[in-house]
N, C-alpha and C positions, 0 to 999 in steps of 0.2 A: 412872307410866309413861305415855308418850304413845301414842296410837293413831292410825294413819293408814290411810285406804283405799288400796288398791293403785292406784286411778285417781289419787289425789292424789300418790302417789309418782311415777307416770309423768309427771304434769304439773308437779310442783313439787319435783323431786328436789334441785335445788341448795339451795332454802330448807330442806328437811327435813334434808339433810346438814349444812348450816351450823348449824342448831339442835342437831343431834345432837352436833357437835363442841364447841359452846359449852356445852351443859348436861351432856354426858356421860350423858344419860338415854336408855336403850334405847327404841326405837320399835317397837311392835307393828303389823305390817302385816296388814290384814284383807282377805279376798276374800269377797264375797257374805255379809258379816256374820260370817264365821268366821275365827279366827286362822290366819294363813298363814305368817308369818315374823317374825323379830326383826331389827332393824337395830341393830348395836352399833358403837361406836367401835373402831377397829383396836387401839388400846392395851388397851382393856378386854377385847376378845376374846382377845388374846394372853395377858393375865393370867389369864383364865378357863381357857384351855387349859393353862397352866402349873400352875394349882391342881388341875385335873382329873388331870393327869399325876402330881402328887405324891400326891394321894388314892388313885389307882389303885395306885401303888407301895406305899403303906401297907397298902392292902387285900390286896395280894398277899403282903406280909410277914406280916400277921396270919394269913392262910390257911395260909402255910407253917408258922407256929408251931403252929396247930391240927392240921395234918397231920403234925407231928413232923419236918418237914424243917428241922432246925436243926443247928448245929455249934458247937463251942467257939471261943473267940477265937483260940487257938493254931492250930486247924485252918484258920480263916478267914485268918489271917496267912500261913500256909504256902501256901495256895491263891492268895492275892493276890500273894505274892512271886514266884511263877512267871510271873505276867503282867507284873510290873514290871521284869523283867530285860531 
């Protein structure tokens, strides 16, 4: 992963963004020697958000099973059929 100073980002944003789009490698931005932010390609960010959404849905489903909040397939079909009319 590349690392850039925030001052470099201010002065060379066009170059840094061009490199980012070419390599698809995230860039860690630092301020005063400390990590401050990550720069990601838009497509990579959108994929990351999609993956997070899927994983959160899976986690909610697993928690529902643990909590006993389940129903049979026929109950689910009946419930969904009401929405599909």
